[in-house]
C-alpha positions as CSV (number, residue, x, y, z in Angstrom):
1,X,10.6,-5.1,-13.6
2,X,7.9,-3.7,-11.3
3,X,10.3,-3.2,-8.4
4,X,12.5,-1.0,-10.5
5,X,9.5,1.1,-11.6
6,X,8.6,1.6,-7.9
7,X,12.2,2.4,-6.8
8,X,12.7,-0.9,-4.9
9,X,15.4,-3.5,-5.0
10,X,15.1,-6.4,-7.4
11,X,13.5,-9.4,-5.7
12,X,11.6,-7.3,-3.1
13,X,8.3,-8.7,-4.5
14,X,9.5,-12.3,-5.0
15,X,7.2,-13.9,-2.4
16,X,4.5,-11.2,-2.3
17,X,0.8,-11.9,-3.0
18,X,-1.5,-9.1,-4.2
19,X,-5.3,-8.7,-4.2
20,X,-6.8,-8.1,-7.6
21,X,-10.1,-6.4,-7.4
22,X,-12.7,-6.8,-10.1
23,X,-14.4,-3.6,-11.2
24,X,-13.5,-1.5,-8.2
25,X,-15.2,1.8,-7.4
26,X,-12.1,3.9,-6.8
27,X,-11.6,7.5,-5.7
28,X,-8.6,9.8,-5.4
29,X,-7.3,9.6,-1.9
30,X,-7.9,12.5,0.5
31,X,-4.8,11.9,2.7
32,X,-7.0,11.0,5.7
33,X,-7.1,7.3,5.0
34,X,-5.5,4.6,7.2
35,X,-1.9,4.2,6.0
36,X,-1.5,7.7,4.7
37,X,1.8,9.2,5.8
38,X,3.8,12.4,5.7
39,X,4.8,11.6,2.1
40,X,1.2,11.9,0.9
41,X,0.5,14.6,-1.7
42,X,-2.8,15.6,-3.3
43,X,-3.6,14.7,-6.9
44,X,-3.9,10.9,-7.1
45,X,-0.2,10.1,-7.5
46,X,2.3,8.9,-4.9
47,X,5.3,11.0,-4.1
48,X,7.2,8.7,-6.5
49,X,4.9,9.6,-9.3
50,X,2.9,6.3,-9.4
51,X,-1.0,6.7,-9.8
52,X,-2.9,5.7,-6.6
53,X,-6.5,5.3,-5.6
54,X,-8.6,4.2,-2.6
55,X,-11.5,1.9,-2.6
56,X,-14.3,3.2,-0.3
57,X,-16.4,0.9,1.8
58,X,-16.2,-2.9,2.0
59,X,-15.6,-5.4,-0.8
60,X,-17.4,-8.7,-1.3
61,X,-15.2,-11.8,-1.4
62,X,-16.2,-12.6,-4.9
63,X,-14.7,-9.2,-6.0
64,X,-11.2,-10.2,-4.8
65,X,-8.7,-12.7,-6.2
66,X,-5.4,-13.2,-4.5
67,X,-2.4,-14.0,-6.8
68,X,1.3,-13.8,-6.8
69,X,3.1,-10.7,-8.0
70,X,4.8,-12.8,-10.6
71,X,1.5,-14.0,-12.0
72,X,0.1,-10.4,-12.0
73,X,3.0,-9.2,-14.2
74,X,3.5,-12.5,-16.1
75,X,7.0,-12.7,-14.6
76,X,8.1,-9.5,-16.2
């Protein structure tokens, strides 16, 4: 289950929607982005060891699809 892999409680993502971005242009975060916190470390991984990236600039609406977390992971 994705919650377990992220160190969260089972069910934390039950009613969560996510944005799936088609063909994003991604970069390794610099730590200066909105939302970066004291846990940020350089290298493209979260402090919990999960890969992370940022998307510079603005996206077009046709590049984004909003789906449920369950749909994203096929309920697994």
